[in-house]
PLY file of the C-alpha trace (Angstrom):
ply
format ascii 1.0
element vertex 209
property float x
property float y
property float z
element edge 208
property int vertex1
property int vertex2
end_header
100.12 77.95 218.12
98.27 79.23 219.71
98.47 82.88 221.93
98.03 81.28 225.47
99.61 78.20 224.46
102.52 78.70 226.48
100.66 79.77 229.68
100.53 76.56 232.35
97.09 76.30 233.70
96.93 77.16 238.08
98.67 74.27 239.78
96.73 71.78 240.83
96.72 72.11 245.21
98.00 69.07 245.54
101.80 67.30 246.98
102.18 65.98 243.73
105.01 67.39 241.24
103.92 68.03 237.39
101.36 66.60 236.01
101.03 63.12 237.97
101.16 60.30 237.05
97.96 57.96 237.14
99.75 54.34 236.67
103.14 53.04 235.78
105.28 53.61 232.65
103.71 51.11 230.15
106.87 49.83 228.05
105.28 47.63 225.47
102.70 50.45 225.39
104.86 53.29 224.26
106.48 51.43 221.83
103.57 50.60 219.51
102.51 53.93 219.81
105.93 55.45 218.39
105.49 52.89 215.73
101.38 54.14 214.97
102.50 57.60 215.39
105.42 56.80 212.26
102.85 54.95 210.57
99.97 57.35 211.04
102.78 59.97 209.54
103.24 58.04 206.74
106.60 56.57 207.37
106.73 52.75 206.34
108.70 51.27 209.51
112.08 50.54 207.39
114.73 47.85 209.30
117.67 50.38 208.49
116.57 53.53 209.40
113.82 53.63 211.52
113.10 49.06 212.71
114.35 50.44 216.45
113.08 53.64 216.52
110.22 53.07 219.11
112.89 51.07 220.96
114.95 54.08 220.65
112.15 56.64 221.61
111.11 54.84 224.21
114.46 54.23 226.56
115.06 58.15 225.88
111.85 59.25 227.38
111.60 56.43 230.62
115.41 56.77 231.28
116.33 60.69 230.67
112.64 63.01 230.00
110.29 61.39 232.36
112.01 59.35 234.82
111.48 61.91 237.67
108.27 59.94 238.42
110.75 56.97 239.52
111.75 59.53 242.48
110.97 61.55 245.63
111.81 64.60 245.36
111.94 64.39 248.98
113.80 61.23 249.30
116.62 62.12 246.62
117.74 65.50 248.71
117.66 63.14 252.01
117.74 65.05 255.41
121.55 67.07 255.42
123.66 67.34 258.12
123.14 69.47 261.62
125.18 72.63 260.84
125.03 75.99 262.19
125.89 78.18 259.93
123.16 80.56 257.92
124.64 82.43 255.20
123.21 82.01 251.95
123.81 78.57 249.60
123.71 79.54 245.78
124.51 76.65 243.17
124.55 78.22 239.93
124.17 77.00 236.55
122.59 73.34 236.88
121.09 72.41 233.48
117.38 71.24 233.65
114.81 69.86 230.99
111.27 69.32 231.16
108.30 68.11 228.98
105.54 70.73 227.89
102.02 68.62 228.03
100.98 70.91 225.57
103.11 69.74 222.92
105.25 66.95 224.12
108.37 68.84 223.16
110.97 69.33 225.81
112.45 72.27 227.14
115.77 72.96 228.69
117.93 75.44 230.31
120.12 76.10 233.17
118.46 76.65 236.91
120.25 78.76 239.65
119.01 78.28 242.92
120.09 79.10 246.50
118.97 78.65 250.02
118.97 80.05 253.88
120.47 77.12 255.82
117.83 76.18 258.70
120.23 74.07 260.71
120.82 71.83 257.99
123.10 71.59 255.04
122.60 69.38 252.00
124.86 67.48 249.73
125.32 69.96 246.31
124.58 66.05 244.26
122.05 65.89 246.59
120.08 69.07 245.65
120.84 68.87 241.81
118.61 64.95 242.28
116.69 66.35 243.82
115.99 68.74 240.99
115.38 66.06 237.99
113.40 64.48 240.42
111.39 67.55 240.20
111.62 68.73 236.48
112.14 65.23 234.77
107.77 64.91 233.96
105.81 66.14 232.04
105.24 69.77 233.81
105.66 73.62 233.30
108.52 75.97 233.96
107.15 77.92 236.33
105.78 75.36 238.15
109.35 74.05 238.93
110.65 76.69 239.95
108.47 76.96 242.56
108.25 73.69 243.71
112.03 73.39 243.68
112.09 76.93 246.24
109.01 74.72 248.18
111.04 72.04 248.57
114.45 72.96 249.62
111.86 75.43 252.14
109.89 71.08 253.16
111.99 68.73 252.30
115.79 70.78 253.33
114.12 72.71 256.43
115.63 76.00 254.93
114.89 79.59 256.68
114.25 80.30 252.83
115.19 79.26 249.53
115.20 81.12 245.85
114.96 79.62 242.34
115.43 81.32 239.11
115.23 79.26 235.14
116.50 80.37 231.90
115.20 78.05 229.62
114.60 76.88 225.94
111.03 76.63 225.45
111.00 74.40 221.53
106.94 74.79 221.59
107.94 78.16 221.80
111.31 78.08 219.43
109.42 76.02 216.65
106.62 78.86 216.19
106.27 81.21 213.25
108.69 84.23 212.47
110.99 82.85 215.30
114.45 84.01 215.48
115.38 81.30 217.71
116.95 82.86 220.79
114.01 83.54 222.73
114.52 82.36 226.07
112.15 82.14 229.42
112.96 83.22 232.32
111.07 82.45 235.85
111.84 83.29 239.36
110.04 82.04 242.79
110.80 83.33 246.39
110.28 81.80 249.48
110.07 82.38 253.21
113.22 85.14 253.64
113.15 85.76 250.11
110.05 86.32 249.75
109.98 88.91 253.03
114.02 90.34 252.16
114.45 92.64 249.31
118.01 92.62 250.86
117.86 88.31 250.33
116.58 88.13 246.93
118.91 91.12 245.93
122.36 89.07 246.79
120.55 86.40 245.41
120.83 87.89 242.39
123.64 89.67 242.55
125.97 86.28 243.39
124.33 84.87 239.77
125.94 87.81 237.35
130.07 87.17 239.21
0 1
1 2
2 3
3 4
4 5
5 6
6 7
7 8
8 9
9 10
10 11
11 12
12 13
13 14
14 15
15 16
16 17
17 18
18 19
19 20
20 21
21 22
22 23
23 24
24 25
25 26
26 27
27 28
28 29
29 30
30 31
31 32
32 33
33 34
34 35
35 36
36 37
37 38
38 39
39 40
40 41
41 42
42 43
43 44
44 45
45 46
46 47
47 48
48 49
49 50
50 51
51 52
52 53
53 54
54 55
55 56
56 57
57 58
58 59
59 60
60 61
61 62
62 63
63 64
64 65
65 66
66 67
67 68
68 69
69 70
70 71
71 72
72 73
73 74
74 75
75 76
76 77
77 78
78 79
79 80
80 81
81 82
82 83
83 84
84 85
85 86
86 87
87 88
88 89
89 90
90 91
91 92
92 93
93 94
94 95
95 96
96 97
97 98
98 99
99 100
100 101
101 102
102 103
103 104
104 105
105 106
106 107
107 108
108 109
109 110
110 111
111 112
112 113
113 114
114 115
115 116
116 117
117 118
118 119
119 120
120 121
121 122
122 123
123 124
124 125
125 126
126 127
127 128
128 129
129 130
130 131
131 132
132 133
133 134
134 135
135 136
136 137
137 138
138 139
139 140
140 141
141 142
142 143
143 144
144 145
145 146
146 147
147 148
148 149
149 150
150 151
151 152
152 153
153 154
154 155
155 156
156 157
157 158
158 159
159 160
160 161
161 162
162 163
163 164
164 165
165 166
166 167
167 168
168 169
169 170
170 171
171 172
172 173
173 174
174 175
175 176
176 177
177 178
178 179
179 180
180 181
181 182
182 183
183 184
184 185
185 186
186 187
187 188
188 189
189 190
190 191
191 192
192 193
193 194
194 195
195 196
196 197
197 198
198 199
199 200
200 201
201 202
202 203
203 204
204 205
205 206
206 207
207 208
């Protein structure tokens, strides 16, 4: 692995999430590509072992790994409901995954998010679906972290938002001389979290309880 493989390029100045999709998912072309990859690897297509591999791989990628492209994060979050409460809301240990575009390997881990309501509250399931819509794409952990915080501000009308992700990057774990317990931690703060040391400390403290 090259020394700089894990450093993502600067995020394009675009309203899209992750690396933008230029065309719809092509099921037939994807399965053909998987078959060609097996053949290029020297594997003969065998009915008993690899006869359905192309279909299985396509289904996994289409319905789980990159299905975030099918959902608008703003629609996933919804509008929430009016509420005057202004206290911090923290959600810990939501599972998260994405696909690194450098090696086409997934990364997975947990995400902790918090927001300071700005007049609206949001269902926890809605927030989880928004996170899936943002992360289940070809993207980078760094991008996801900031995109979640910004989405809570923009779509959730929050006064402030915080996001921390701790994840296993397979392209890192499978490198030479790795122990297998490497983790990457990324953080992003927006609004009042970015401006207030106290707000950040309260968020980090809530993660330790």
